[in-house]
PyMOL Python script that loads the backbone (N, CA, C, O; Angstrom):
from pymol import cmd

cmd.read_pdbstr("""\
ATOM      1  N   MET A   1       3.314   9.901  24.812  1.00  0.00           N
ATOM      2  CA  MET A   1       4.729  10.221  24.753  1.00  0.00           C
ATOM      3  C   MET A   1       5.056  10.782  23.369  1.00  0.00           C
ATOM      4  O   MET A   1       4.743  10.136  22.368  1.00  0.00           O
ATOM      5  N   PRO A   2       5.673  11.961  23.279  1.00  0.00           N
ATOM      6  CA  PRO A   2       6.013  12.544  21.989  1.00  0.00           C
ATOM      7  C   PRO A   2       7.083  11.714  21.276  1.00  0.00           C
ATOM      8  O   PRO A   2       7.940  11.095  21.907  1.00  0.00           O
ATOM      9  N   ASN A   3       7.008  11.719  19.965  1.00  0.00           N
ATOM     10  CA  ASN A   3       7.992  11.023  19.136  1.00  0.00           C
ATOM     11  C   ASN A   3       9.219  11.924  19.016  1.00  0.00           C
ATOM     12  O   ASN A   3       9.108  13.056  18.546  1.00  0.00           O
ATOM     13  N   ALA A   4      10.367  11.445  19.429  1.00  0.00           N
ATOM     14  CA  ALA A   4      11.594  12.251  19.423  1.00  0.00           C
ATOM     15  C   ALA A   4      12.015  12.663  18.022  1.00  0.00           C
ATOM     16  O   ALA A   4      12.756  13.634  17.868  1.00  0.00           O
ATOM     17  N   SER A   5      11.560  11.948  16.995  1.00  0.00           N
ATOM     18  CA  SER A   5      11.966  12.290  15.640  1.00  0.00           C
ATOM     19  C   SER A   5      11.077  13.362  15.026  1.00  0.00           C
ATOM     20  O   SER A   5      11.346  13.823  13.916  1.00  0.00           O
ATOM     21  N   ILE A   6      10.018  13.769  15.733  1.00  0.00           N
ATOM     22  CA  ILE A   6       9.142  14.830  15.244  1.00  0.00           C
ATOM     23  C   ILE A   6       9.610  16.139  15.843  1.00  0.00           C
ATOM     24  O   ILE A   6       9.738  16.273  17.060  1.00  0.00           O
ATOM     25  N   ARG A   7       9.867  17.111  14.966  1.00  0.00           N
ATOM     26  CA  ARG A   7      10.273  18.416  15.466  1.00  0.00           C
ATOM     27  C   ARG A   7       9.847  19.502  14.490  1.00  0.00           C
ATOM     28  O   ARG A   7       9.609  19.238  13.311  1.00  0.00           O
ATOM     29  N   THR A   8       9.758  20.692  14.981  1.00  0.00           N
ATOM     30  CA  THR A   8       9.427  21.850  14.162  1.00  0.00           C
ATOM     31  C   THR A   8      10.730  22.468  13.672  1.00  0.00           C
ATOM     32  O   THR A   8      11.696  22.598  14.424  1.00  0.00           O
ATOM     33  N   ILE A   9      10.736  22.847  12.400  1.00  0.00           N
ATOM     34  CA  ILE A   9      11.916  23.504  11.839  1.00  0.00           C
ATOM     35  C   ILE A   9      11.499  24.861  11.276  1.00  0.00           C
ATOM     36  O   ILE A   9      10.320  25.106  11.022  1.00  0.00           O
ATOM     37  N   ASP A  10      12.470  25.722  11.089  1.00  0.00           N
ATOM     38  CA  ASP A  10      12.174  27.035  10.521  1.00  0.00           C
ATOM     39  C   ASP A  10      12.408  27.014   9.005  1.00  0.00           C
ATOM     40  O   ASP A  10      12.908  26.034   8.451  1.00  0.00           O
ATOM     41  N   ALA A  11      12.041  28.098   8.363  1.00  0.00           N
ATOM     42  CA  ALA A  11      12.141  28.181   6.905  1.00  0.00           C
ATOM     43  C   ALA A  11      13.580  28.025   6.416  1.00  0.00           C
ATOM     44  O   ALA A  11      13.813  27.410   5.375  1.00  0.00           O
ATOM     45  N   ALA A  12      14.537  28.568   7.144  1.00  0.00           N
ATOM     46  CA  ALA A  12      15.940  28.464   6.733  1.00  0.00           C
ATOM     47  C   ALA A  12      16.417  27.015   6.749  1.00  0.00           C
ATOM     48  O   ALA A  12      17.156  26.588   5.862  1.00  0.00           O
ATOM     49  N   THR A  13      15.989  26.260   7.769  1.00  0.00           N
ATOM     50  CA  THR A  13      16.356  24.844   7.834  1.00  0.00           C
ATOM     51  C   THR A  13      15.727  24.082   6.686  1.00  0.00           C
ATOM     52  O   THR A  13      16.390  23.267   6.045  1.00  0.00           O
ATOM     53  N   LEU A  14      14.455  24.336   6.420  1.00  0.00           N
ATOM     54  CA  LEU A  14      13.794  23.660   5.300  1.00  0.00           C
ATOM     55  C   LEU A  14      14.506  23.980   3.992  1.00  0.00           C
ATOM     56  O   LEU A  14      14.723  23.088   3.173  1.00  0.00           O
ATOM     57  N   LYS A  15      14.864  25.215   3.792  1.00  0.00           N
ATOM     58  CA  LYS A  15      15.576  25.591   2.561  1.00  0.00           C
ATOM     59  C   LYS A  15      16.896  24.830   2.450  1.00  0.00           C
ATOM     60  O   LYS A  15      17.247  24.354   1.371  1.00  0.00           O
ATOM     61  N   SER A  16      17.624  24.713   3.554  1.00  0.00           N
ATOM     62  CA  SER A  16      18.897  23.987   3.499  1.00  0.00           C
ATOM     63  C   SER A  16      18.660  22.510   3.210  1.00  0.00           C
ATOM     64  O   SER A  16      19.445  21.894   2.490  1.00  0.00           O
ATOM     65  N   TRP A  17      17.589  21.928   3.759  1.00  0.00           N
ATOM     66  CA  TRP A  17      17.275  20.523   3.494  1.00  0.00           C
ATOM     67  C   TRP A  17      16.936  20.314   2.021  1.00  0.00           C
ATOM     68  O   TRP A  17      17.348  19.318   1.428  1.00  0.00           O
ATOM     69  N   VAL A  18      16.201  21.230   1.434  1.00  0.00           N
ATOM     70  CA  VAL A  18      15.803  21.096   0.025  1.00  0.00           C
ATOM     71  C   VAL A  18      17.035  21.119  -0.880  1.00  0.00           C
ATOM     72  O   VAL A  18      17.039  20.505  -1.947  1.00  0.00           O
ATOM     73  N   HIS A  19      18.063  21.818  -0.455  1.00  0.00           N
ATOM     74  CA  HIS A  19      19.252  21.984  -1.291  1.00  0.00           C
ATOM     75  C   HIS A  19      20.456  21.151  -0.849  1.00  0.00           C
ATOM     76  O   HIS A  19      21.555  21.357  -1.364  1.00  0.00           O
ATOM     77  N   ASP A  20      20.280  20.213   0.094  1.00  0.00           N
ATOM     78  CA  ASP A  20      21.451  19.492   0.610  1.00  0.00           C
ATOM     79  C   ASP A  20      21.741  18.157  -0.092  1.00  0.00           C
ATOM     80  O   ASP A  20      22.587  17.388   0.365  1.00  0.00           O
ATOM     81  N   ASP A  21      21.056  17.889  -1.177  1.00  0.00           N
ATOM     82  CA  ASP A  21      21.282  16.682  -1.988  1.00  0.00           C
ATOM     83  C   ASP A  21      20.918  15.380  -1.277  1.00  0.00           C
ATOM     84  O   ASP A  21      21.281  14.304  -1.753  1.00  0.00           O
ATOM     85  N   GLN A  22      20.212  15.451  -0.153  1.00  0.00           N
ATOM     86  CA  GLN A  22      19.697  14.250   0.499  1.00  0.00           C
ATOM     87  C   GLN A  22      18.215  14.127   0.160  1.00  0.00           C
ATOM     88  O   GLN A  22      17.537  15.120  -0.102  1.00  0.00           O
ATOM     89  N   GLU A  23      17.732  12.902   0.172  1.00  0.00           N
ATOM     90  CA  GLU A  23      16.329  12.674  -0.148  1.00  0.00           C
ATOM     91  C   GLU A  23      15.420  13.328   0.887  1.00  0.00           C
ATOM     92  O   GLU A  23      15.680  13.290   2.090  1.00  0.00           O
ATOM     93  N   ILE A  24      14.348  13.929   0.379  1.00  0.00           N
ATOM     94  CA  ILE A  24      13.359  14.551   1.250  1.00  0.00           C
ATOM     95  C   ILE A  24      11.998  14.455   0.585  1.00  0.00           C
ATOM     96  O   ILE A  24      11.874  14.616  -0.630  1.00  0.00           O
ATOM     97  N   ALA A  25      10.991  14.196   1.382  1.00  0.00           N
ATOM     98  CA  ALA A  25       9.601  14.257   0.924  1.00  0.00           C
ATOM     99  C   ALA A  25       9.022  15.512   1.557  1.00  0.00           C
ATOM    100  O   ALA A  25       8.881  15.587   2.778  1.00  0.00           O
ATOM    101  N   LEU A  26       8.687  16.490   0.738  1.00  0.00           N
ATOM    102  CA  LEU A  26       8.154  17.767   1.212  1.00  0.00           C
ATOM    103  C   LEU A  26       6.667  17.795   0.887  1.00  0.00           C
ATOM    104  O   LEU A  26       6.278  17.948  -0.270  1.00  0.00           O
ATOM    105  N   PHE A  27       5.847  17.648   1.911  1.00  0.00           N
ATOM    106  CA  PHE A  27       4.403  17.567   1.731  1.00  0.00           C
ATOM    107  C   PHE A  27       3.721  18.798   2.319  1.00  0.00           C
ATOM    108  O   PHE A  27       4.001  19.210   3.445  1.00  0.00           O
ATOM    109  N   ASP A  28       2.819  19.371   1.528  1.00  0.00           N
ATOM    110  CA  ASP A  28       1.935  20.424   2.006  1.00  0.00           C
ATOM    111  C   ASP A  28       0.651  19.728   2.429  1.00  0.00           C
ATOM    112  O   ASP A  28      -0.082  19.221   1.580  1.00  0.00           O
ATOM    113  N   VAL A  29       0.366  19.693   3.729  1.00  0.00           N
ATOM    114  CA  VAL A  29      -0.756  18.917   4.245  1.00  0.00           C
ATOM    115  C   VAL A  29      -2.045  19.738   4.362  1.00  0.00           C
ATOM    116  O   VAL A  29      -3.022  19.286   4.959  1.00  0.00           O
ATOM    117  N   ARG A  30      -2.041  20.931   3.795  1.00  0.00           N
ATOM    118  CA  ARG A  30      -3.280  21.706   3.755  1.00  0.00           C
ATOM    119  C   ARG A  30      -4.210  21.110   2.699  1.00  0.00           C
ATOM    120  O   ARG A  30      -3.767  20.379   1.814  1.00  0.00           O
ATOM    121  N   GLU A  31      -5.477  21.422   2.798  1.00  0.00           N
ATOM    122  CA  GLU A  31      -6.442  20.922   1.823  1.00  0.00           C
ATOM    123  C   GLU A  31      -6.217  21.604   0.479  1.00  0.00           C
ATOM    124  O   GLU A  31      -5.550  22.636   0.409  1.00  0.00           O
ATOM    125  N   HIS A  32      -6.771  21.029  -0.591  1.00  0.00           N
ATOM    126  CA  HIS A  32      -6.473  21.482  -1.954  1.00  0.00           C
ATOM    127  C   HIS A  32      -6.714  22.969  -2.176  1.00  0.00           C
ATOM    128  O   HIS A  32      -5.896  23.621  -2.823  1.00  0.00           O
ATOM    129  N   GLY A  33      -7.797  23.523  -1.669  1.00  0.00           N
ATOM    130  CA  GLY A  33      -8.062  24.947  -1.867  1.00  0.00           C
ATOM    131  C   GLY A  33      -6.979  25.820  -1.272  1.00  0.00           C
ATOM    132  O   GLY A  33      -6.561  26.805  -1.881  1.00  0.00           O
ATOM    133  N   GLN A  34      -6.523  25.462  -0.080  1.00  0.00           N
ATOM    134  CA  GLN A  34      -5.459  26.220   0.563  1.00  0.00           C
ATOM    135  C   GLN A  34      -4.143  26.054  -0.194  1.00  0.00           C
ATOM    136  O   GLN A  34      -3.395  27.014  -0.375  1.00  0.00           O
ATOM    137  N   TYR A  35      -3.870  24.826  -0.632  1.00  0.00           N
ATOM    138  CA  TYR A  35      -2.640  24.569  -1.392  1.00  0.00           C
ATOM    139  C   TYR A  35      -2.639  25.394  -2.672  1.00  0.00           C
ATOM    140  O   TYR A  35      -1.611  25.945  -3.067  1.00  0.00           O
ATOM    141  N   GLY A  36      -3.803  25.474  -3.317  1.00  0.00           N
ATOM    142  CA  GLY A  36      -3.904  26.206  -4.575  1.00  0.00           C
ATOM    143  C   GLY A  36      -3.676  27.698  -4.436  1.00  0.00           C
ATOM    144  O   GLY A  36      -3.346  28.368  -5.415  1.00  0.00           O
ATOM    145  N   GLU A  37      -3.850  28.230  -3.227  1.00  0.00           N
ATOM    146  CA  GLU A  37      -3.638  29.656  -3.004  1.00  0.00           C
ATOM    147  C   GLU A  37      -2.161  30.014  -2.953  1.00  0.00           C
ATOM    148  O   GLU A  37      -1.808  31.187  -3.069  1.00  0.00           O
ATOM    149  N   GLY A  38      -1.302  29.035  -2.784  1.00  0.00           N
ATOM    150  CA  GLY A  38       0.137  29.264  -2.733  1.00  0.00           C
ATOM    151  C   GLY A  38       0.789  28.208  -1.878  1.00  0.00           C
ATOM    152  O   GLY A  38       0.234  27.780  -0.866  1.00  0.00           O
ATOM    153  N   HIS A  39       1.964  27.792  -2.286  1.00  0.00           N
ATOM    154  CA  HIS A  39       2.669  26.731  -1.572  1.00  0.00           C
ATOM    155  C   HIS A  39       4.166  26.846  -1.850  1.00  0.00           C
ATOM    156  O   HIS A  39       4.575  27.479  -2.823  1.00  0.00           O
ATOM    157  N   PRO A  40       4.975  26.234  -0.994  1.00  0.00           N
ATOM    158  CA  PRO A  40       6.420  26.255  -1.224  1.00  0.00           C
ATOM    159  C   PRO A  40       6.786  25.520  -2.519  1.00  0.00           C
ATOM    160  O   PRO A  40       6.179  24.509  -2.872  1.00  0.00           O
ATOM    161  N   LEU A  41       7.773  26.044  -3.201  1.00  0.00           N
ATOM    162  CA  LEU A  41       8.296  25.392  -4.387  1.00  0.00           C
ATOM    163  C   LEU A  41       8.759  23.987  -4.009  1.00  0.00           C
ATOM    164  O   LEU A  41       9.381  23.801  -2.963  1.00  0.00           O
ATOM    165  N   PHE A  42       8.469  23.030  -4.824  1.00  0.00           N
ATOM    166  CA  PHE A  42       8.810  21.615  -4.645  1.00  0.00           C
ATOM    167  C   PHE A  42       7.880  20.861  -3.703  1.00  0.00           C
ATOM    168  O   PHE A  42       8.009  19.644  -3.572  1.00  0.00           O
ATOM    169  N   ALA A  43       6.942  21.547  -3.039  1.00  0.00           N
ATOM    170  CA  ALA A  43       6.026  20.861  -2.132  1.00  0.00           C
ATOM    171  C   ALA A  43       4.989  20.082  -2.937  1.00  0.00           C
ATOM    172  O   ALA A  43       4.460  20.565  -3.938  1.00  0.00           O
ATOM    173  N   VAL A  44       4.716  18.883  -2.479  1.00  0.00           N
ATOM    174  CA  VAL A  44       3.715  18.014  -3.092  1.00  0.00           C
ATOM    175  C   VAL A  44       2.457  18.090  -2.237  1.00  0.00           C
ATOM    176  O   VAL A  44       2.537  17.973  -1.014  1.00  0.00           O
ATOM    177  N   PRO A  45       1.288  18.284  -2.863  1.00  0.00           N
ATOM    178  CA  PRO A  45       0.077  18.320  -2.045  1.00  0.00           C
ATOM    179  C   PRO A  45      -0.255  16.933  -1.487  1.00  0.00           C
ATOM    180  O   PRO A  45      -0.325  15.950  -2.226  1.00  0.00           O
ATOM    181  N   LEU A  46      -0.456  16.876  -0.187  1.00  0.00           N
ATOM    182  CA  LEU A  46      -0.893  15.667   0.497  1.00  0.00           C
ATOM    183  C   LEU A  46      -1.857  16.113   1.590  1.00  0.00           C
ATOM    184  O   LEU A  46      -1.491  16.166   2.764  1.00  0.00           O
ATOM    185  N   PRO A  47      -3.099  16.434   1.198  1.00  0.00           N
ATOM    186  CA  PRO A  47      -4.052  16.939   2.185  1.00  0.00           C
ATOM    187  C   PRO A  47      -4.205  15.976   3.361  1.00  0.00           C
ATOM    188  O   PRO A  47      -4.209  14.758   3.186  1.00  0.00           O
ATOM    189  N   PHE A  48      -4.330  16.540   4.548  1.00  0.00           N
ATOM    190  CA  PHE A  48      -4.468  15.720   5.741  1.00  0.00           C
ATOM    191  C   PHE A  48      -5.603  14.719   5.600  1.00  0.00           C
ATOM    192  O   PHE A  48      -5.515  13.599   6.104  1.00  0.00           O
ATOM    193  N   SER A  49      -6.664  15.117   4.918  1.00  0.00           N
ATOM    194  CA  SER A  49      -7.809  14.220   4.740  1.00  0.00           C
ATOM    195  C   SER A  49      -7.479  13.007   3.873  1.00  0.00           C
ATOM    196  O   SER A  49      -8.229  12.031   3.868  1.00  0.00           O
ATOM    197  N   ARG A  50      -6.371  13.057   3.144  1.00  0.00           N
ATOM    198  CA  ARG A  50      -5.947  11.961   2.270  1.00  0.00           C
ATOM    199  C   ARG A  50      -4.642  11.322   2.724  1.00  0.00           C
ATOM    200  O   ARG A  50      -4.111  10.448   2.040  1.00  0.00           O
ATOM    201  N   LEU A  51      -4.127  11.742   3.856  1.00  0.00           N
ATOM    202  CA  LEU A  51      -2.808  11.327   4.310  1.00  0.00           C
ATOM    203  C   LEU A  51      -2.639   9.807   4.334  1.00  0.00           C
ATOM    204  O   LEU A  51      -1.734   9.276   3.690  1.00  0.00           O
ATOM    205  N   GLU A  52      -3.486   9.116   5.057  1.00  0.00           N
ATOM    206  CA  GLU A  52      -3.327   7.666   5.191  1.00  0.00           C
ATOM    207  C   GLU A  52      -3.492   6.949   3.854  1.00  0.00           C
ATOM    208  O   GLU A  52      -2.821   5.949   3.603  1.00  0.00           O
ATOM    209  N   ALA A  53      -4.371   7.447   3.003  1.00  0.00           N
ATOM    210  CA  ALA A  53      -4.628   6.793   1.724  1.00  0.00           C
ATOM    211  C   ALA A  53      -3.491   6.982   0.732  1.00  0.00           C
ATOM    212  O   ALA A  53      -3.233   6.097  -0.084  1.00  0.00           O
ATOM    213  N   ASP A  54      -2.800   8.129   0.788  1.00  0.00           N
ATOM    214  CA  ASP A  54      -1.834   8.460  -0.266  1.00  0.00           C
ATOM    215  C   ASP A  54      -0.363   8.434   0.135  1.00  0.00           C
ATOM    216  O   ASP A  54       0.501   8.377  -0.740  1.00  0.00           O
ATOM    217  N   VAL A  55      -0.052   8.475   1.417  1.00  0.00           N
ATOM    218  CA  VAL A  55       1.350   8.596   1.803  1.00  0.00           C
ATOM    219  C   VAL A  55       2.185   7.395   1.352  1.00  0.00           C
ATOM    220  O   VAL A  55       3.350   7.565   0.994  1.00  0.00           O
ATOM    221  N   GLY A  56       1.628   6.214   1.361  1.00  0.00           N
ATOM    222  CA  GLY A  56       2.388   5.034   0.948  1.00  0.00           C
ATOM    223  C   GLY A  56       2.823   5.086  -0.503  1.00  0.00           C
ATOM    224  O   GLY A  56       3.867   4.542  -0.865  1.00  0.00           O
ATOM    225  N   ARG A  57       2.029   5.735  -1.327  1.00  0.00           N
ATOM    226  CA  ARG A  57       2.363   5.900  -2.746  1.00  0.00           C
ATOM    227  C   ARG A  57       3.398   7.010  -2.936  1.00  0.00           C
ATOM    228  O   ARG A  57       4.292   6.900  -3.775  1.00  0.00           O
ATOM    229  N   LEU A  58       3.267   8.069  -2.155  1.00  0.00           N
ATOM    230  CA  LEU A  58       4.155   9.221  -2.302  1.00  0.00           C
ATOM    231  C   LEU A  58       5.479   9.067  -1.555  1.00  0.00           C
ATOM    232  O   LEU A  58       6.495   9.626  -1.967  1.00  0.00           O
ATOM    233  N   ALA A  59       5.467   8.324  -0.480  1.00  0.00           N
ATOM    234  CA  ALA A  59       6.686   8.082   0.317  1.00  0.00           C
ATOM    235  C   ALA A  59       6.689   6.610   0.719  1.00  0.00           C
ATOM    236  O   ALA A  59       6.331   6.272   1.847  1.00  0.00           O
ATOM    237  N   PRO A  60       7.090   5.737  -0.199  1.00  0.00           N
ATOM    238  CA  PRO A  60       7.000   4.303   0.079  1.00  0.00           C
ATOM    239  C   PRO A  60       7.961   3.798   1.152  1.00  0.00           C
ATOM    240  O   PRO A  60       7.739   2.732   1.726  1.00  0.00           O
ATOM    241  N   ARG A  61       9.022   4.547   1.428  1.00  0.00           N
ATOM    242  CA  ARG A  61       9.974   4.121   2.463  1.00  0.00           C
ATOM    243  C   ARG A  61       9.686   4.872   3.753  1.00  0.00           C
ATOM    244  O   ARG A  61       9.737   6.102   3.768  1.00  0.00           O
ATOM    245  N   PRO A  62       9.385   4.167   4.828  1.00  0.00           N
ATOM    246  CA  PRO A  62       9.033   4.847   6.072  1.00  0.00           C
ATOM    247  C   PRO A  62      10.200   5.561   6.758  1.00  0.00           C
ATOM    248  O   PRO A  62       9.986   6.282   7.732  1.00  0.00           O
ATOM    249  N   ASP A  63      11.417   5.377   6.274  1.00  0.00           N
ATOM    250  CA  ASP A  63      12.556   6.052   6.896  1.00  0.00           C
ATOM    251  C   ASP A  63      13.004   7.293   6.130  1.00  0.00           C
ATOM    252  O   ASP A  63      14.022   7.894   6.475  1.00  0.00           O
ATOM    253  N   VAL A  64      12.260   7.686   5.097  1.00  0.00           N
ATOM    254  CA  VAL A  64      12.626   8.877   4.335  1.00  0.00           C
ATOM    255  C   VAL A  64      12.427  10.123   5.205  1.00  0.00           C
ATOM    256  O   VAL A  64      11.520  10.177   6.036  1.00  0.00           O
ATOM    257  N   ARG A  65      13.277  11.104   5.000  1.00  0.00           N
ATOM    258  CA  ARG A  65      13.126  12.380   5.718  1.00  0.00           C
ATOM    259  C   ARG A  65      11.894  13.081   5.150  1.00  0.00           C
ATOM    260  O   ARG A  65      11.767  13.248   3.937  1.00  0.00           O
ATOM    261  N   ILE A  66      10.997  13.485   6.032  1.00  0.00           N
ATOM    262  CA  ILE A  66       9.743  14.115   5.622  1.00  0.00           C
ATOM    263  C   ILE A  66       9.634  15.482   6.275  1.00  0.00           C
ATOM    264  O   ILE A  66       9.881  15.634   7.472  1.00  0.00           O
ATOM    265  N   ALA A  67       9.260  16.480   5.472  1.00  0.00           N
ATOM    266  CA  ALA A  67       8.936  17.809   5.995  1.00  0.00           C
ATOM    267  C   ALA A  67       7.483  18.093   5.637  1.00  0.00           C
ATOM    268  O   ALA A  67       7.060  17.882   4.500  1.00  0.00           O
ATOM    269  N   LEU A  68       6.733  18.567   6.604  1.00  0.00           N
ATOM    270  CA  LEU A  68       5.312  18.850   6.435  1.00  0.00           C
ATOM    271  C   LEU A  68       5.071  20.345   6.572  1.00  0.00           C
ATOM    272  O   LEU A  68       5.626  20.991   7.461  1.00  0.00           O
ATOM    273  N   VAL A  69       4.244  20.893   5.691  1.00  0.00           N
ATOM    274  CA  VAL A  69       3.961  22.321   5.681  1.00  0.00           C
ATOM    275  C   VAL A  69       2.472  22.527   5.920  1.00  0.00           C
ATOM    276  O   VAL A  69       1.638  21.809   5.369  1.00  0.00           O
ATOM    277  N   ASP A  70       2.144  23.525   6.756  1.00  0.00           N
ATOM    278  CA  ASP A  70       0.753  23.937   6.937  1.00  0.00           C
ATOM    279  C   ASP A  70       0.731  25.466   7.056  1.00  0.00           C
ATOM    280  O   ASP A  70       1.714  26.134   6.738  1.00  0.00           O
ATOM    281  N   ASP A  71      -0.390  26.005   7.513  1.00  0.00           N
ATOM    282  CA  ASP A  71      -0.507  27.457   7.697  1.00  0.00           C
ATOM    283  C   ASP A  71      -0.225  27.883   9.131  1.00  0.00           C
ATOM    284  O   ASP A  71      -0.614  28.979   9.536  1.00  0.00           O
ATOM    285  N   GLY A  72       0.440  27.041   9.897  1.00  0.00           N
ATOM    286  CA  GLY A  72       0.686  27.351  11.290  1.00  0.00           C
ATOM    287  C   GLY A  72      -0.500  27.031  12.179  1.00  0.00           C
ATOM    288  O   GLY A  72      -0.583  27.491  13.318  1.00  0.00           O
ATOM    289  N   ASP A  73      -1.421  26.232  11.641  1.00  0.00           N
ATOM    290  CA  ASP A  73      -2.649  25.918  12.370  1.00  0.00           C
ATOM    291  C   ASP A  73      -2.619  24.560  13.057  1.00  0.00           C
ATOM    292  O   ASP A  73      -3.633  24.126  13.604  1.00  0.00           O
ATOM    293  N   GLY A  74      -1.478  23.884  13.037  1.00  0.00           N
ATOM    294  CA  GLY A  74      -1.350  22.613  13.734  1.00  0.00           C
ATOM    295  C   GLY A  74      -1.629  21.381  12.903  1.00  0.00           C
ATOM    296  O   GLY A  74      -1.495  20.262  13.396  1.00  0.00           O
ATOM    297  N   VAL A  75      -2.014  21.563  11.654  1.00  0.00           N
ATOM    298  CA  VAL A  75      -2.301  20.401  10.800  1.00  0.00           C
ATOM    299  C   VAL A  75      -1.032  19.583  10.566  1.00  0.00           C
ATOM    300  O   VAL A  75      -1.090  18.354  10.551  1.00  0.00           O
ATOM    301  N   ALA A  76       0.104  20.240  10.384  1.00  0.00           N
ATOM    302  CA  ALA A  76       1.361  19.510  10.176  1.00  0.00           C
ATOM    303  C   ALA A  76       1.724  18.695  11.410  1.00  0.00           C
ATOM    304  O   ALA A  76       2.243  17.587  11.280  1.00  0.00           O
ATOM    305  N   ASP A  77       1.465  19.215  12.594  1.00  0.00           N
ATOM    306  CA  ASP A  77       1.730  18.465  13.827  1.00  0.00           C
ATOM    307  C   ASP A  77       0.858  17.212  13.883  1.00  0.00           C
ATOM    308  O   ASP A  77       1.336  16.128  14.218  1.00  0.00           O
ATOM    309  N   ALA A  78      -0.420  17.371  13.553  1.00  0.00           N
ATOM    310  CA  ALA A  78      -1.336  16.221  13.548  1.00  0.00           C
ATOM    311  C   ALA A  78      -0.903  15.209  12.500  1.00  0.00           C
ATOM    312  O   ALA A  78      -0.955  14.003  12.741  1.00  0.00           O
ATOM    313  N   ALA A  79      -0.475  15.693  11.336  1.00  0.00           N
ATOM    314  CA  ALA A  79      -0.011  14.804  10.268  1.00  0.00           C
ATOM    315  C   ALA A  79       1.255  14.063  10.696  1.00  0.00           C
ATOM    316  O   ALA A  79       1.407  12.879  10.398  1.00  0.00           O
ATOM    317  N   ALA A  80       2.163  14.747  11.391  1.00  0.00           N
ATOM    318  CA  ALA A  80       3.393  14.102  11.865  1.00  0.00           C
ATOM    319  C   ALA A  80       3.070  12.984  12.846  1.00  0.00           C
ATOM    320  O   ALA A  80       3.668  11.910  12.790  1.00  0.00           O
ATOM    321  N   ARG A  81       2.132  13.237  13.738  1.00  0.00           N
ATOM    322  CA  ARG A  81       1.727  12.207  14.690  1.00  0.00           C
ATOM    323  C   ARG A  81       1.085  11.014  13.962  1.00  0.00           C
ATOM    324  O   ARG A  81       1.336   9.859  14.308  1.00  0.00           O
ATOM    325  N   ALA A  82       0.259  11.306  12.959  1.00  0.00           N
ATOM    326  CA  ALA A  82      -0.383  10.233  12.186  1.00  0.00           C
ATOM    327  C   ALA A  82       0.663   9.409  11.429  1.00  0.00           C
ATOM    328  O   ALA A  82       0.563   8.184  11.364  1.00  0.00           O
ATOM    329  N   LEU A  83       1.660  10.083  10.860  1.00  0.00           N
ATOM    330  CA  LEU A  83       2.715   9.370  10.150  1.00  0.00           C
ATOM    331  C   LEU A  83       3.517   8.477  11.104  1.00  0.00           C
ATOM    332  O   LEU A  83       3.902   7.364  10.746  1.00  0.00           O
ATOM    333  N   ALA A  84       3.762   8.972  12.311  1.00  0.00           N
ATOM    334  CA  ALA A  84       4.485   8.161  13.302  1.00  0.00           C
ATOM    335  C   ALA A  84       3.699   6.902  13.630  1.00  0.00           C
ATOM    336  O   ALA A  84       4.283   5.827  13.757  1.00  0.00           O
ATOM    337  N   VAL A  85       2.389   7.017  13.767  1.00  0.00           N
ATOM    338  CA  VAL A  85       1.544   5.848  14.032  1.00  0.00           C
ATOM    339  C   VAL A  85       1.618   4.856  12.870  1.00  0.00           C
ATOM    340  O   VAL A  85       1.558   3.643  13.071  1.00  0.00           O
ATOM    341  N   LEU A  86       1.749   5.390  11.649  1.00  0.00           N
ATOM    342  CA  LEU A  86       1.857   4.533  10.467  1.00  0.00           C
ATOM    343  C   LEU A  86       3.253   3.937  10.295  1.00  0.00           C
ATOM    344  O   LEU A  86       3.477   3.163   9.364  1.00  0.00           O
ATOM    345  N   GLY A  87       4.187   4.280  11.168  1.00  0.00           N
ATOM    346  CA  GLY A  87       5.521   3.693  11.119  1.00  0.00           C
ATOM    347  C   GLY A  87       6.575   4.548  10.459  1.00  0.00           C
ATOM    348  O   GLY A  87       7.703   4.092  10.271  1.00  0.00           O
ATOM    349  N   TYR A  88       6.240   5.786  10.098  1.00  0.00           N
ATOM    350  CA  TYR A  88       7.239   6.674   9.499  1.00  0.00           C
ATOM    351  C   TYR A  88       8.120   7.245  10.603  1.00  0.00           C
ATOM    352  O   TYR A  88       7.631   7.658  11.654  1.00  0.00           O
ATOM    353  N   THR A  89       9.415   7.263  10.353  1.00  0.00           N
ATOM    354  CA  THR A  89      10.356   7.737  11.350  1.00  0.00           C
ATOM    355  C   THR A  89      10.994   9.042  10.937  1.00  0.00           C
ATOM    356  O   THR A  89      11.820   9.585  11.671  1.00  0.00           O
TER     357      THR A  89
END
""", "prot")
cmd.dss("prot")
cmd.show_as("cartoon", "prot")
cmd.util.cbc("prot")
cmd.orient("prot")
């Protein structure tokens, strides 16, 4: 069953979220080499391979609004599902 709180957003929505004065955790879930080639301003690297190990340190509250960035290859979707399993809403 899909998690109702997981959804895909477009670049304009992400931009409005970054500037709306509400808390947001913006994670680039690509691996370090891909992140190093270019990433959105304000995005924090959180490679999918390190997601479970590092997310608790980077986003200690499971109810924080989280946006995940990838290259359109589905890694952000997999990361969103993994975060839901870990209790992030």
